[in-house]
KOLPAFI-971272 format. One line per field, with one value per residue: residue number from 1; x, y, z of N, C-alpha, C in turn. Coordinates in Angstrom, 3 decimals, always signed. Each point is the difference from the previous one (the first is absolute). Layout:
N
lotor: [NUM | ...]
n_u: [X | ...]
n_v: [Y | ...]
n_w: [Z | ...]
ca_u: [X | ...]
ca_v: [Y | ...]
ca_w: [Z | ...]
c_u: [X | ...]
c_v: [Y | ...]
c_w: [Z | ...]
# end
This chain:
108
lotor: [1 | 2 | 3 | 4 | 5 | 6 | 7 | 8 | 9 | 10 | 11 | 12 | 13 | 14 | 15 | 16 | 17 | 18 | 19 | 20 | 21 | 22 | 23 | 24 | 25 | 26 | 27 | 28 | 29 | 30 | 31 | 32 | 33 | 34 | 35 | 36 | 37 | 38 | 39 | 40 | 41 | 42 | 43 | 44 | 45 | 46 | 47 | 48 | 49 | 50 | 51 | 52 | 53 | 54 | 55 | 56 | 57 | 58 | 59 | 60 | 61 | 62 | 63 | 64 | 65 | 66 | 67 | 68 | 69 | 70 | 71 | 72 | 73 | 74 | 75 | 76 | 77 | 78 | 79 | 80 | 81 | 82 | 83 | 84 | 85 | 86 | 87 | 88 | 89 | 90 | 91 | 92 | 93 | 94 | 95 | 96 | 97 | 98 | 99 | 100 | 101 | 102 | 103 | 104 | 105 | 106 | 107 | 108]
n_u: [+76.068 | +1.259 | -0.095 | -1.330 | +0.403 | +0.487 | -0.534 | -1.257 | +0.356 | +0.276 | -1.225 | -0.352 | +1.295 | -0.709 | -1.215 | +0.273 | +0.836 | -0.873 | -0.784 | +0.748 | -0.240 | -0.953 | +1.507 | -0.335 | +0.277 | -0.466 | -0.658 | +0.583 | -0.376 | +0.479 | -0.294 | +0.719 | -1.126 | +0.033 | +0.272 | -0.844 | +1.084 | -0.973 | +0.091 | +0.527 | +1.266 | -0.433 | +0.968 | -0.284 | +1.582 | +0.238 | +1.083 | +0.151 | -0.577 | -1.197 | -0.850 | -1.294 | -0.074 | -1.085 | +0.247 | -1.031 | -1.293 | +0.112 | +0.559 | -1.160 | +0.863 | +0.217 | +0.980 | -0.682 | -0.092 | +0.651 | +1.224 | +0.268 | +0.785 | +1.082 | -0.986 | +0.367 | -0.554 | -0.475 | +0.084 | -1.208 | +0.140 | -0.570 | +1.268 | +0.417 | +0.583 | +0.467 | -0.392 | +1.059 | -0.608 | +0.914 | -1.076 | +0.026 | -0.663 | -0.586 | -0.074 | -0.809 | -0.880 | -0.607 | +1.309 | +0.055 | +0.632 | +0.139 | -0.303 | +0.277 | -0.084 | +0.712 | -0.797 | +1.173 | -0.369 | -0.045 | +1.242 | -0.689]
n_v: [+64.435 | -0.481 | +0.720 | -0.398 | -1.146 | +0.387 | +1.280 | -0.554 | -0.810 | +1.046 | +0.684 | -1.330 | -0.044 | +1.313 | -0.660 | -1.427 | +0.544 | +0.803 | -0.926 | -0.720 | +1.518 | -0.305 | +0.695 | -0.588 | +1.088 | -0.757 | +0.589 | -0.212 | +1.255 | -0.634 | +0.263 | -0.265 | +0.630 | +0.336 | +1.185 | +0.125 | +0.817 | +0.832 | +0.263 | -1.123 | +0.666 | -0.585 | -0.106 | -0.279 | -0.321 | +0.259 | -0.001 | +0.873 | -0.824 | +0.771 | -0.884 | +1.021 | -0.630 | -0.251 | -0.395 | -0.735 | +0.066 | -0.994 | +1.202 | +0.017 | -0.163 | +0.560 | -0.677 | +0.419 | -1.013 | -1.025 | +0.287 | -1.065 | -0.355 | +0.799 | +0.079 | +1.121 | -0.685 | +1.067 | -0.341 | +1.026 | +0.078 | +1.396 | -0.017 | -0.664 | -0.991 | +0.360 | -1.009 | -0.742 | -0.334 | -0.795 | -0.151 | -1.131 | +0.898 | -1.173 | -0.599 | -0.687 | +0.324 | +0.619 | +0.049 | -0.510 | +1.030 | -1.037 | +1.181 | -0.375 | +1.124 | -0.384 | +0.966 | +0.518 | +0.246 | +1.470 | -0.238 | +0.896]
n_w: [-13.413 | -0.733 | -1.180 | +0.237 | +0.106 | -1.239 | -0.169 | +0.005 | -0.921 | -1.226 | +0.145 | -0.336 | -0.769 | -0.550 | +0.243 | -0.606 | -0.887 | -0.070 | +0.395 | -0.779 | -0.066 | +0.709 | +0.381 | +0.986 | +0.810 | +0.938 | +0.729 | +1.224 | +0.749 | +0.793 | +1.319 | +0.892 | +0.521 | -1.104 | +0.360 | -0.912 | -1.071 | +0.104 | -1.167 | +0.018 | -0.579 | -1.233 | -0.497 | -1.283 | -0.243 | -1.543 | -0.481 | +0.840 | +0.483 | +0.505 | +0.909 | +0.366 | +1.520 | +0.425 | +1.156 | -0.111 | +0.466 | -0.935 | -0.527 | -0.855 | -0.786 | -0.954 | -0.977 | -0.837 | -1.308 | +0.714 | -0.421 | -0.539 | +0.962 | +0.435 | +0.736 | +0.435 | +1.236 | +0.136 | +1.343 | +0.338 | +1.467 | +0.156 | +0.977 | -0.984 | -0.019 | -1.048 | -0.891 | -0.727 | -1.148 | -0.681 | -0.980 | -0.307 | -0.962 | -0.224 | -1.354 | -0.111 | -0.748 | +0.901 | -0.125 | +1.365 | +0.468 | +1.220 | +0.813 | +1.068 | +0.870 | +0.712 | +0.413 | +0.549 | +0.804 | -0.542 | +0.258 | +0.942]
ca_u: [-0.281 | +1.033 | +0.208 | -0.619 | +0.622 | +1.326 | +0.024 | -0.257 | +1.245 | +1.333 | -0.548 | +0.243 | +1.114 | +0.664 | -0.506 | +0.794 | +1.490 | -0.115 | -0.226 | +1.238 | +0.928 | -0.352 | +0.755 | -0.336 | +0.880 | -0.698 | +0.535 | -0.490 | +0.982 | -0.045 | +1.054 | +0.551 | -0.830 | -0.803 | -0.780 | +0.265 | +0.457 | -0.660 | +0.576 | +1.719 | -0.013 | +0.448 | +0.802 | +0.599 | +0.273 | +1.196 | +0.567 | -0.639 | -1.441 | -0.089 | -1.172 | -0.006 | -1.434 | -0.019 | -0.352 | -1.265 | -0.145 | +0.322 | +1.626 | +0.284 | +0.265 | -0.198 | +0.522 | -0.492 | +0.281 | +1.695 | +0.499 | +0.702 | +1.214 | +0.268 | -0.570 | +0.152 | -1.009 | +0.127 | -0.906 | +0.399 | -1.008 | +0.377 | -0.071 | +0.484 | +1.344 | -0.351 | +0.351 | +0.111 | +0.415 | -0.167 | -0.969 | +0.241 | -1.216 | +0.070 | -1.167 | -1.119 | -1.027 | -0.434 | +1.248 | -0.117 | +0.834 | -0.219 | +1.391 | -0.435 | +1.109 | -0.049 | +0.978 | +0.426 | -0.094 | +1.275 | +0.647 | -0.138]
ca_v: [-0.155 | +0.249 | +1.339 | +0.788 | -0.627 | +0.042 | +0.962 | -0.587 | -0.743 | +0.981 | +0.502 | -0.803 | -0.264 | +1.278 | +0.104 | -1.035 | +0.418 | +0.854 | -0.847 | -0.631 | +0.955 | +0.495 | -0.591 | +0.885 | -0.312 | +0.598 | -0.337 | +0.600 | +0.738 | -0.058 | +0.083 | -1.204 | -0.598 | -0.625 | +0.889 | +0.434 | +1.242 | +0.788 | +1.037 | -0.065 | +0.367 | -1.203 | +0.312 | -0.837 | +0.500 | -0.509 | +0.662 | +1.232 | -0.244 | +0.342 | -0.027 | +0.067 | -0.529 | +0.052 | -1.085 | -0.048 | -0.105 | -1.441 | +0.235 | -0.894 | +0.472 | -0.625 | +0.705 | -0.831 | +0.689 | +0.452 | -0.661 | -0.837 | +0.508 | +0.201 | +1.130 | +0.291 | +0.633 | +0.957 | +0.491 | +1.149 | +0.569 | +0.692 | -0.660 | -1.183 | -0.208 | -0.429 | -1.104 | -0.226 | -1.137 | -0.112 | -1.127 | -0.626 | -0.849 | -0.692 | -0.951 | +0.610 | +0.749 | -0.717 | -0.420 | +0.886 | -0.071 | +0.624 | +0.359 | +1.045 | +0.687 | +0.269 | +0.969 | +0.115 | +1.371 | +0.508 | +0.292 | +1.296]
ca_w: [+1.472 | +0.711 | +0.034 | +1.030 | +1.417 | +0.326 | +0.887 | +1.265 | +0.482 | +0.605 | +1.309 | +1.258 | +0.247 | +0.463 | +1.369 | +0.724 | +0.021 | +0.944 | +0.854 | +0.178 | +0.380 | +1.300 | +1.296 | +1.216 | +1.518 | +1.142 | +1.496 | +1.284 | +0.866 | +1.427 | +0.866 | +0.245 | +0.555 | -1.148 | +0.042 | -1.309 | -0.058 | -0.886 | -0.651 | -0.018 | -1.450 | -0.636 | -1.232 | -0.699 | -0.945 | -1.150 | -1.393 | +0.039 | +0.268 | +1.543 | +0.285 | +1.490 | +0.537 | +1.680 | +0.362 | +0.291 | +1.498 | +0.294 | -0.239 | -1.316 | -1.352 | -1.616 | -1.215 | -1.367 | -1.382 | +0.122 | -0.912 | +0.342 | +0.383 | +1.315 | +0.412 | +1.347 | +0.784 | +1.394 | +0.783 | +0.859 | +0.640 | +0.975 | +0.915 | -0.251 | -0.974 | -1.377 | -0.570 | -1.528 | -0.278 | -1.300 | -0.218 | -1.399 | -0.548 | -1.464 | -0.665 | -1.009 | +0.496 | +1.329 | +1.173 | +1.081 | +0.974 | +1.021 | +0.916 | +1.132 | +0.677 | +1.331 | +0.192 | +1.416 | +0.729 | -0.057 | +1.244 | +0.003]
c_u: [+1.336 | +0.451 | -0.639 | +0.524 | +1.495 | +0.254 | -0.219 | +1.248 | +1.127 | -0.441 | +0.404 | +0.944 | +0.881 | -0.604 | +0.769 | +1.100 | -0.066 | -0.172 | +1.363 | +1.127 | -0.287 | +0.308 | -0.309 | +0.735 | -1.071 | +0.335 | -0.786 | +1.273 | -0.587 | +1.032 | +0.530 | -0.943 | -1.317 | -1.357 | -0.090 | -0.051 | -0.878 | +0.595 | +1.383 | +0.018 | +1.148 | +0.440 | +0.711 | +0.830 | +0.866 | +0.075 | -0.966 | -1.450 | -0.224 | -1.276 | -0.177 | -1.457 | +0.197 | -1.017 | -1.627 | -0.010 | +0.653 | +1.328 | +0.419 | +0.454 | +0.143 | +0.577 | -0.469 | +0.759 | +1.649 | +0.673 | +1.231 | +1.690 | -0.016 | -0.310 | +0.260 | -1.219 | +0.535 | -1.326 | +0.505 | -1.229 | +0.602 | -0.114 | +0.628 | +1.308 | -0.289 | +0.497 | +0.125 | +0.557 | -0.294 | -0.465 | +0.351 | -1.153 | -0.009 | -1.114 | -1.065 | -1.344 | -0.873 | +0.706 | -0.425 | +1.271 | -0.228 | +1.110 | -0.798 | +0.849 | -0.293 | +0.793 | +0.012 | +0.034 | +1.399 | +0.374 | +0.422 | +1.623]
c_v: [+0.112 | +1.413 | +0.781 | -0.404 | +0.462 | +1.377 | -0.570 | -0.961 | +0.878 | +0.421 | -0.771 | -0.234 | +1.093 | +0.175 | -0.795 | +0.579 | +1.245 | -0.307 | -0.566 | +0.649 | +0.083 | -0.953 | +0.734 | -0.278 | +0.797 | -0.887 | +0.976 | +0.541 | +0.029 | +0.194 | -1.263 | -0.882 | -0.338 | +1.026 | +0.898 | +1.388 | +0.633 | +1.273 | +0.195 | +0.157 | -1.234 | +0.508 | -1.071 | +0.513 | -0.792 | +0.580 | +1.512 | -0.282 | -0.106 | -0.067 | +0.146 | -0.218 | +0.513 | -1.343 | +0.252 | -0.252 | -1.491 | -0.061 | -0.835 | +1.132 | -0.806 | +0.615 | -1.068 | +0.504 | +0.069 | -0.810 | -1.002 | +0.759 | +0.069 | +1.476 | +0.488 | +0.529 | +0.645 | +0.152 | +0.857 | +0.591 | +0.735 | -0.621 | -1.522 | +0.088 | +0.051 | -1.011 | +0.033 | -1.520 | -0.449 | -1.358 | -0.202 | -0.674 | -0.224 | -0.455 | +0.885 | +0.373 | -0.390 | -0.484 | +1.155 | -0.308 | +0.896 | +0.468 | +0.809 | +0.457 | +0.262 | +1.433 | +0.273 | +1.465 | +0.666 | +0.442 | +1.577 | +0.159]
c_w: [+0.856 | +0.293 | +1.159 | +1.358 | +0.501 | +0.944 | +1.525 | +0.755 | +0.717 | +1.283 | +1.246 | +0.166 | +0.764 | +1.745 | +0.993 | +0.289 | +1.198 | +1.292 | +0.755 | +0.891 | +1.342 | +1.021 | +1.174 | +1.110 | +0.841 | +1.712 | +0.710 | +0.528 | +1.497 | +1.002 | +0.822 | +0.905 | -1.031 | -0.081 | -1.527 | +0.380 | -1.038 | -0.670 | -0.203 | -1.481 | -0.288 | -1.358 | -0.599 | -1.273 | -0.577 | -1.000 | -0.083 | -0.197 | +1.335 | +0.089 | +1.649 | +0.192 | +1.532 | +0.467 | +0.635 | +1.583 | +0.566 | -0.255 | -1.270 | -1.033 | -1.124 | -0.832 | -1.083 | -1.032 | +0.159 | -1.018 | +0.415 | +0.443 | +1.631 | +0.757 | +1.455 | +0.525 | +1.202 | +0.771 | +0.930 | +0.621 | +1.338 | +1.318 | -0.056 | -0.696 | -1.297 | -0.369 | -1.316 | -0.390 | -1.444 | -0.346 | -1.655 | -0.348 | -1.391 | -0.100 | -0.644 | +1.002 | +1.190 | +1.091 | +0.840 | +0.879 | +1.344 | +0.809 | +0.881 | +0.766 | +1.580 | +0.386 | +1.492 | +0.445 | -0.098 | +1.349 | +0.087 | +0.392]
# end
């Protein structure tokens, strides 16, 4: 009986381990009066790993399955000043880090 359960037990441990690396950074990009900015480019990078996304209609972005460490997030949208900020994420799976960005209109 134990020999039959051993592969199931190992599979369960592998699934739990895979879930334990799900560190997430998400947030919103908006103007100084709180209006969401749609289609802003959001990039996160660390140690030669780069991920990119764009904000949705509500200005929301998300990066899933990140590893612990210091990441640099850059937000850019034509007509606005670009912003970059470093964020340190640590911990076990399921940790969520929120980071909102308020973009200012670019000065012509």
